[in-house]
C-alpha positions, 0 to 999 in steps of 0.5 A: 814276440815267440819268433821261431829262427830256422838256420843252415845250409850253404852259406854262412850261418855261422857268421850270421844266425848268432848276430840275427838271435843277438838284437832279436833278443835285445829288442827283448823277442823270445827266440829259439833258433834251429836246423831241425826243420822238422818242428814245421811239421807238428801244428802245435807247435808252431802256433805258439810262435808268431813269426817263423824267421828263415836265414837258412838254404833248404835245398839240395847243393852238391858237396854240400848236403841235403837240406830239402824240407820234406813233404810234412814241413812243408806243407806245414810251412804252407799251413803255418803261412796260410793259417795267419801266421808271418813269415820272414824270409832273409838272403838266400832262402827264398830258393826254391827245391826243385821239387818244391818250385810253389814255394815262389808263391809263398814267398812271391818270387825268390833265388832259382838255383842256375838262373840266378846269379849277382855281381861279387858282394862288396859294397852298394847303396839301398835305396828305399824306394817307399819310404812310407813303406812300413818295413823301411820304418827308421831306414834312410838309403845306406851303403853295405856291404853284400850281393845284389841278388839279379836274375831272379823268380817273381811273382805278382803281388810284391809290394818293394820298398827297397831296391839296388841298381848296378852297372851293366858288367861281367863276372865270374860265375857258377862252378865253372866261373865262366865270365856271364855279363850280369846286365846294369839296372834297379833291382829289388831288394826287400817286399812284402805280401800275403799269402792266405791269411799270412804275411810274407817280408822278404829282404834278399840282404844278408850274406854274412855277418859283416853282412848283418852288422850293418846297422840299417839291416837290422832294423830292417829285419825288425821291421819285418817281423814287426809287420809280420806278426800284425 
């Protein structure tokens, strides 16, 4: 399949995106990687790709630059997915820019800056909550080093297939690193949904290079590409 990987933004993509490109290509896919989102507004160019993979944070982050999509790029992404193509969204790529709240209608929800949070990066267990889901094919419960996202926007219509569980904890958070209580519970880490005629696959794992090296993580991404394309 022909895959377009969009990278860039405030996250260690210099670590993760080369690993992503390597294992996607190793699985036989034709992979194009770019940080230039202008291609999203070019319908003819986008029509050449079977699946769009977002390993990117597309918002205006203070002291890091403005990575938000333009109006034409937003419409291009919306039309690409609703028209029947596949969309794989990794980690904080679900983060919605303030000027485009409708993005979460596509992704089924995800990170909201200033509202969402996570305990410190570390090791935790990922549970397969729906072993029959195609996203979980070939994957059993596993440990990974990553971030467990909490207090996300979650839309109706998501088919969750992996989760993570955390205990109550208080951790430094935000620009001021003030102590923040984060309630324990079981949280979704991966789901699928449809948007128009397109398939959307969300995987909230994948913070950095170490996370991307986890074999089960790579299997989940490959499953997502296969599922999203059909």
